[in-house]
C-alpha positions in Angstrom: 0.1 -0.1 -0.2 1.3 3.4 -1.0 1.5 6.5 1.0 -1.6 8.1 -0.8 -3.7 5.0 0.5 -2.5 5.4 4.1 -3.1 9.0 4.0 -6.7 8.2 2.5 -7.6 5.6 4.7 -8.9 7.9 7.8 -10.3 10.5 5.4 -12.6 8.0 3.4 -13.7 6.7 7.3 -14.5 10.3 8.5 -16.4 10.9 5.2 -18.4 7.6 5.3 -19.2 8.3 9.1 -20.4 11.9 8.2 -22.5 10.6 5.0 -24.0 8.0 7.6 -24.9 10.9 10.1 -26.6 13.0 7.8 -28.6 9.7 6.3 -29.6 9.2 9.9 -30.9 12.8 10.3 -32.4 13.2 7.0 -35.6 14.8 8.4 -34.2 17.3 10.4 -31.6 18.1 7.5 -34.6 19.0 5.3 -36.1 20.9 7.7 -33.0 23.2 8.4 -32.3 23.4 4.7 -36.2 24.8 4.3 -35.8 27.3 6.7 -32.4 28.5 5.5 -33.2 28.7 1.9 -36.4 30.6 2.6 -34.6 33.1 4.9 -31.5 33.8 2.4 -33.6 34.6 -0.6 -36.5 36.3 1.0 -35.1 39.5 -0.1 -34.2 38.7 -3.7 -36.6 39.4 -6.6 -38.2 35.9 -6.7 -38.5 35.9 -2.9 -40.2 39.3 -2.7 -42.6 38.1 -5.6 -43.6 35.0 -3.6 -43.8 36.7 -0.1 -41.0 34.4 1.3 -41.1 36.9 4.3 -44.6 35.4 4.9 -43.5 31.9 4.7 -43.7 30.2 8.3 -44.6 26.5 7.0 -44.2 24.0 4.2 -48.1 24.8 3.8 -47.5 28.1 3.1 -44.5 27.8 0.7 -47.0 25.0 -1.2 -49.6 27.8 -1.1 -47.1 30.8 -2.6 -44.7 28.9 -5.0 -46.2 26.8 -7.5 -44.2 23.9 -9.1 -42.6 25.2 -12.4 -40.2 23.6 -14.9 -37.4 25.7 -16.8 -40.0 27.1 -19.5 -42.4 28.5 -16.7 -39.4 30.7 -15.1 -38.4 32.1 -18.6 -39.2 35.2 -17.2 -36.7 35.3 -14.4 -34.3 33.4 -16.6 -34.2 35.8 -19.3 -33.3 38.6 -16.7 -30.4 36.6 -15.5 -29.0 35.9 -18.6 -28.9 39.6 -19.4 -27.0 39.9 -16.0 -29.4 40.9 -13.7 -28.6 40.4 -9.7 -30.7 39.1 -7.0 -33.2 37.5 -8.8 -33.5 33.8 -7.6 -30.5 34.0 -4.9 -28.3 36.7 -3.7 -26.0 38.1 -6.4 -25.2 36.5 -9.4 -24.6 32.6 -10.1 -20.6 31.9 -10.8 -21.5 29.6 -13.4 -24.5 28.8 -16.0 -24.5 25.1 -16.8 -25.5 24.8 -20.5 -27.9 21.9 -20.7 -31.0 20.7 -23.2 -34.2 22.1 -22.6 -37.6 20.7 -23.7 -39.7 23.6 -25.5 -36.6 26.1 -25.2 -33.8 24.5 -26.7 -30.6 25.3 -24.4 -31.1 25.8 -20.9 -28.8 27.6 -18.2 -28.8 26.3 -14.9 -27.4 28.5 -12.4 -24.7 27.4 -10.0 -23.8 29.5 -7.2 -20.7 29.9 -4.8 -23.0 28.1 -2.3 -24.0 25.0 -4.5 -20.7 24.6 -6.3 -18.8 22.9 -3.8 -21.5 20.3 -3.3 -20.9 18.9 -7.1 -17.4 17.8 -6.4 -18.1 17.2 -2.5 -20.8 14.4 -3.5 -18.6 12.8 -6.0 -15.6 12.4 -3.6 -17.9 11.2 -0.8 -19.0 8.3 -3.2 -15.5 7.3 -3.8 -14.6 7.5 0.0 -17.9 5.6 1.2 -16.7 2.8 -1.3 -13.2 2.7 -0.3 -14.2 2.9 3.4 -16.4 -0.2 2.9 -14.5 -2.2 0.5 -11.0 -1.4 1.9 -9.9 -0.2 -1.2 -7.5 2.4 -0.5 -5.1 1.3 -3.0 -7.1 2.8 -5.6 -5.8 5.9 -4.7 -1.9 4.9 -5.6 -2.7 5.1 -9.2 -4.1 7.1 -11.6 -8.1 7.9 -12.4 -9.7 9.3 -15.3 -13.0 11.1 -15.6 -14.0 11.0 -19.4 -16.1 14.6 -19.3 -16.8 17.6 -21.7 -14.3 20.0 -22.4 -13.7 22.3 -19.3 -13.1 25.5 -21.5 -15.8 28.0 -20.8 -17.2 31.1 -22.2 -18.3 34.0 -20.0 -21.6 36.0 -20.1 -22.1 39.0 -17.7 -19.4 37.7 -15.2 -20.6 34.2 -15.4 -18.8 31.4 -16.4 -20.9 29.3 -18.8 -20.1 25.6 -19.8 -21.5 21.9 -19.9 -21.4 20.6 -16.1 -18.8 18.2 -16.6 -16.6 21.0 -17.8 -17.4 23.3 -14.8 -16.6 20.5 -12.4 -13.3 19.9 -13.9 -12.4 23.6 -12.4 -13.8 22.5 -9.0 -11.8 19.3 -8.5 -9.2 19.7 -5.8 -5.6 20.1 -6.4 -4.8 16.9 -4.8 -6.9 15.0 -6.7 -5.6 16.9 -9.9 -2.4 15.0 -9.3 -3.8 11.6 -9.8 -6.2 12.9 -12.8 -5.7 11.9 -16.4 -5.6 13.1 -19.0 -3.9 16.5 -19.3 -5.8 19.7 -19.4 -5.1 20.2 -23.0 -6.0 16.8 -24.1 -9.3 17.4 -22.0 -9.9 20.8 -24.1 -10.1 18.9 -27.4 -13.9 19.7 -28.7 -14.0 16.8 -31.2 -14.9 13.6 -29.3 -13.4 11.1 -31.6 -10.0 13.3 -31.7 -10.3 13.7 -28.2 -10.7 9.8 -27.6 -7.5 9.2 -29.5 -5.4 11.8 -27.8 -6.7 10.1 -24.4 -6.0 6.8 -25.7 -2.4 7.9 -26.7 -1.9 9.5 -23.4 -3.2 7.1 -21.0 -2.3 3.6 -22.4 0.7 3.2 -20.2 -0.4 4.7 -17.2 -1.6 2.8 -13.9 -5.1 3.6 -14.4 -7.3 2.5 -11.5 -10.4 4.3 -11.6 -12.6 5.2 -14.5 -15.7 7.2 -14.5 -17.9 8.3 -17.6 -21.1 7.6 -19.4 -21.0 3.8 -20.5 -21.3 4.5 -24.3 -18.3 6.7 -24.2 -16.3 4.5 -21.9 -17.1 1.7 -24.2 -15.7 3.6 -27.0 -12.4 4.4 -25.1 -11.7 0.6 -24.3 -12.2 -0.2 -27.7 -9.8 2.4 -28.9 -7.3 1.4 -26.5 -7.5 -2.6 -27.4 -7.2 -1.3 -31.1 -3.9 0.7 -30.2 -2.4 -1.6 -27.9 -3.2 -4.9 -29.6 -4.0 -6.5 -26.5 -7.5 -8.9 -25.8 -8.8 -7.2 -22.7 -8.5 -3.8 -20.8 -7.2 -5.6 -17.7 -4.0 -6.7 -19.4 -3.4 -2.7 -20.1 -4.4 -1.9 -16.7 -4.0 -4.6 -14.4 -4.8 -2.6 -11.4 -8.2 -1.2 -12.7 -10.5 -1.3 -9.5 -13.7 0.6 -10.1 -16.0 2.1 -12.7 -18.2 5.0 -11.8 -21.1 6.2 -14.1 -24.1 8.0 -13.7 -27.0 9.5 -15.9 -27.8 6.8 -17.8 -28.8 2.9 -17.2 -25.6 0.9 -17.2 -27.3 -2.8 -17.5 -27.5 -2.7 -21.4 -23.9 -2.0 -21.4 -22.7 -4.2 -18.5 -22.0 -7.3 -20.6 -20.4 -5.6 -23.3 -18.1 -3.4 -21.2 -17.3 -6.2 -18.9 -16.2 -8.6 -22.1 -14.1 -5.6 -23.2 -12.3 -5.4 -19.6 -11.9 -9.2 -19.4 -13.5 -9.4 -16.1 -16.4 -8.2 -13.7 -15.1 -4.8 -12.0 -17.1 -3.2 -9.3 -19.3 -0.4 -10.5 -20.7 2.5 -8.5 -23.6 4.6 -9.8 -24.0 8.2 -9.2 -27.0 10.7 -9.7 -25.5 14.3 -10.5 -27.3 16.7 -12.6 -26.7 20.6 -13.4 -29.6 21.2 -11.2 -27.5 19.7 -7.9 -26.1 16.1 -7.0 -29.0 14.3 -5.5 -27.9 10.6 -4.8 -24.9 8.1 -4.9 -24.6 4.3 -4.4 -23.2 4.4 -0.8 -22.8 0.7 -0.5 -22.2 -2.6 -2.8 -24.6 -4.4 -0.7 -27.5 -2.9 -2.5 -28.3 -1.2 -5.7 -30.4 2.0 -3.9 -28.9 5.5 -4.5 -28.4 7.3 -1.0 -30.5 10.5 -1.2 -28.1 13.4 -0.2 -30.5 15.4 2.3 -27.9 17.6 3.7 -26.7 19.2 0.1 -28.3 22.5 0.4 -31.4 20.9 -1.6 -35.1 20.8 -0.2 -36.9 17.9 -1.8 -40.4 17.8 -2.6 -42.4 14.6 -4.4 -45.5 14.3 -6.4 -46.8 10.8 -7.6 -45.9 10.4 -11.2 -49.4 9.4 -12.1 -51.0 12.6 -10.4 -48.3 14.9 -11.8 -50.3 16.4 -14.6 -53.4 16.8 -12.6 -54.6 20.6 -12.0 -53.5 20.4 -8.5 -51.3 17.4 -7.7 -50.5 16.6 -4.2 -47.0 17.9 -3.0 -45.2 16.2 0.1 -41.9 16.0 1.6 -39.4 13.6 2.3 -41.0 12.7 5.5 -44.1 11.4 3.8 -42.8 9.4 0.8 -44.0 5.7 0.4 -41.7 2.7 -0.7 -42.1 1.6 -4.5 -44.3 4.5 -5.3 -43.1 6.4 -8.6 -42.4 10.0 -7.9 -41.7 13.1 -9.9 -38.7 15.0 -8.0 -39.2 18.7 -7.3 -36.2 20.6 -5.8 -35.7 24.2 -4.5 -31.9 24.7 -4.0 -29.0 27.0 -2.6 -28.2 27.7 -6.7 -31.6 29.7 -6.7 -34.1 26.9 -7.8 -37.3 27.2 -6.3 -40.1 24.3 -6.4 -38.2 23.1 -9.7 -39.5 20.1 -11.7 -36.4 18.4 -13.0 -38.3 16.0 -14.8 -36.9 12.9 -13.4 -39.1 10.1 -11.6 -37.8 8.1 -8.6 -38.9 5.4 -6.6 -38.0 4.7 -2.8 -36.8 1.3 -2.0 -35.6 2.3 1.4 -36.8 4.9 4.0 -34.1 3.8 6.7 -31.9 5.1 5.1 -33.6 7.2 2.3 -32.7 5.4 -0.9 -33.8 5.6 -4.4 -33.7 4.5 -8.0 -34.1 6.6 -10.8 -36.9 5.3 -13.0 -37.0 7.8 -15.5 -38.5 11.0 -16.8 -42.2 11.9 -16.2 -42.7 12.2 -19.9 -41.7 9.4 -22.4 -38.2 10.0 -23.2 -35.2 8.3 -24.9 -31.7 8.5 -23.0 -30.0 5.2 -23.8 -26.8 7.1 -24.4 -27.2 10.2 -22.0 -29.1 12.1 -25.0 -32.3 13.1 -23.1 -34.8 13.0 -26.1 -38.2 13.9 -25.5 -41.4 13.8 -27.4 -41.6 17.5 -28.4 -38.1 17.0 -30.1 -39.2 13.9 -32.3 -42.7 15.1 -33.1 -40.9 18.5 -34.4 -38.5 16.4 -36.4 -41.0 14.4 -38.1 -43.4 17.2 -38.6 -40.6 19.1 -40.6 -39.7 16.1 -42.5 -43.3 15.4 -43.6 -43.6 19.1 -44.5 -40.2 19.4 -46.6 -40.8 15.8 -48.3 -44.4 16.1 -48.9 -45.5 13.2 -46.7 -47.7 11.9 -44.4 -47.6 9.4 -41.1 -50.3 7.4 -39.5 -48.1 6.9 -36.3 -44.5 6.4 -35.3 -42.5 5.1 -32.5 -38.6 5.5 -31.7 -36.4 3.3 -29.7 -32.8 3.0 -29.4 -30.8 0.2 -30.8 -27.9 -0.3 -28.5 -26.3 -3.3 -29.7 -26.7 -3.9 -33.4 -26.0 -7.5 -34.5 -23.7 -6.7 -37.2 -21.0 -4.5 -35.0 -22.0 -1.2 -36.5 -22.7 1.9 -34.3 -25.7 2.0 -32.1 -28.6 4.3 -33.4 -32.2 5.4 -33.0 -34.6 3.3 -35.0 -37.7 5.1 -35.9 -40.9 2.7 -36.7 -43.1 4.7 -39.2 -46.3 3.9 -40.8 -46.8 6.1 -43.7 -50.1 7.0 -45.4 -48.3 9.1 -47.8 -44.6 8.0 -48.4 -41.8 9.9 -49.3 -40.3 9.4 -52.7 -36.7 9.7 -50.9 -36.6 7.6 -47.7 -32.8 8.5 -47.1 -33.7 12.0 -47.7 -36.4 12.0 -45.0 -34.3 10.1 -42.3 -31.4 13.0 -42.9 -34.2 15.7 -42.4 -35.1 14.2 -39.2 -31.8 13.9 -37.9 -30.8 17.4 -38.9 -34.1 18.6 -36.8 -33.1 16.2 -33.9 -29.4 17.6 -34.0 -30.9 21.3 -33.9 -33.3 20.5 -31.0 -30.9 18.3 -28.9 -27.3 19.4 -28.3 -26.8 15.8 -26.5 -27.7 13.9 -29.6 -25.7 16.0 -31.8 -22.7 15.3 -29.6 -23.3 11.6 -29.7 -23.6 12.0 -33.6 -20.6 14.0 -34.1 -18.6 12.1 -31.7 -19.6 8.9 -33.4 -21.3 7.4 -30.5 -24.4 7.0 -32.5 -24.9 6.9 -35.9 -27.6 8.8 -37.8 -31.6 7.7 -37.4 -32.6 4.6 -39.0 -36.1 4.2 -40.4 -38.2 1.1 -40.6 -41.2 1.3 -42.7 -43.8 -0.8 -41.0 -47.0 -2.3 -42.7 -50.3 -0.7 -43.0 -52.6 -0.9 -39.7 -49.2 -2.1 -37.6 -49.9 0.3 -34.8 -53.6 -0.3 -34.9 -53.2 -4.1 -34.4 -50.7 -3.5 -31.8 -53.0 -1.4 -29.8 -55.9 -4.0 -30.6 -53.6 -6.8 -29.3 -53.0 -5.0 -26.1 -56.7 -4.3 -25.3 -56.0 -0.6 -25.8 -57.6 0.3 -29.1 -59.9 3.5 -29.0 -60.8 5.6 -26.0 -58.1 7.6 -24.2 -55.3 5.1 -24.9 -52.3 6.4 -26.7 -49.5 4.8 -28.1 -46.1 5.5 -26.6 -43.8 7.3 -29.2 -40.6 6.9 -27.3 -39.1 4.2 -25.3 -35.8 3.6 -23.6 -36.0 0.2 -24.2 -37.1 -2.3 -27.0 -40.1 -4.0 -25.6 -42.7 -2.0 -28.1 -40.1 -2.4 -30.8 -39.8 -5.7 -30.7 -43.8 -6.3 -30.6 -43.9 -3.8 -33.7 -41.2 -5.9 -35.7 -43.1 -9.1 -34.9 -46.3 -7.8 -36.4 -44.6 -7.3 -39.7 -45.5 -9.8 -42.4 -43.3 -12.3 -43.2 
């Protein structure tokens, strides 16, 4: 065991004890954070508009602060982007995390001096809990890599703007940077294909022990490493590789492929970070639940997913959640987000301590590769394609193809029933892809980075969707076909309905 491992051992133990203490005092933490947030922001524009000075209870908060998403806050967000101070939170944010929106295109999520440290602290605590539980201090004696976006930031009215992963790169403490690869110069490469080549060249001979990243990107990195070195497995290249950390997408569709590339099973650690905050992480290898972080400057509310779109859905605090219920998660934070609907759904698998699993989005979506594609984007794409190529459709469904049989890149497969087919189907597909890239920056990044290939269209026979709905007992009435899915359950059923 090296000197770093000896130093880390007591630090990891202390961090794990603090995490456990906070977990055991979750409700008290939430009550304190609620009062702190309201008091701190009561003289801000949002606080005055919503009479924070009169809020003396959670009931009052619900009466005065409605649940909103990003688009519903555009009145304040537009002013924030013009440089106004004291809107949501005292002063200005120090960062704006650039991310995809639903109907407004790009979103800019504020990160303040109060909220920024938690993005790194939470990731650090996740690793320390793993190290402490598994006596794995030796991880810190080698190198580690975070496969992330470019840390190059722009500046807007005194606020640094960039992707969350790039922002976090600037917040990593110096002692951790000593172990981090690749170099800053390599990390700044914008083109993903060029970047992964440079990372491969820079890291194939280092003692890499911990890897963090989105599974699809990590898979591409591993394939490049094997191609460059001629080795048969990643464990031959990195014999001390101990831990794979991921977040944001479901690892299971990738697990078999990645473990085959590695050459053995490697422990994995799931985290739940977002531009809006770092919400949870897997604090133990004994179960798959993610420990909800209740002392991170975030106050949580929950709405049952099946009630979310009702006129006045019931909002509850952490103290009143039930196990196994699908909830939409609502947050108020020390970054100045108030009763903010992040769009994610979660289920509690434990209340002692409070642990969750991420179940998806409140609306239909595709995020098999971290792209967060939603219905509005696909509907806009198919509408534009139909208009431009004088076509009409009966119905459509989009599903990810994660593991094509012939070894080609993954893609989104569009199952379309045309009532008036385009004369040029490849041109129709190209138009869909063009619109999708405009609507969704993550999708565009994955296409340009050669993580995904362009969309593919499968033309289905007449009455396919009708026959499917009939077979499910959902023909007519208010039943609607899911136009998006993050799996291939419906896609496989549609395929099976095609004439032989």
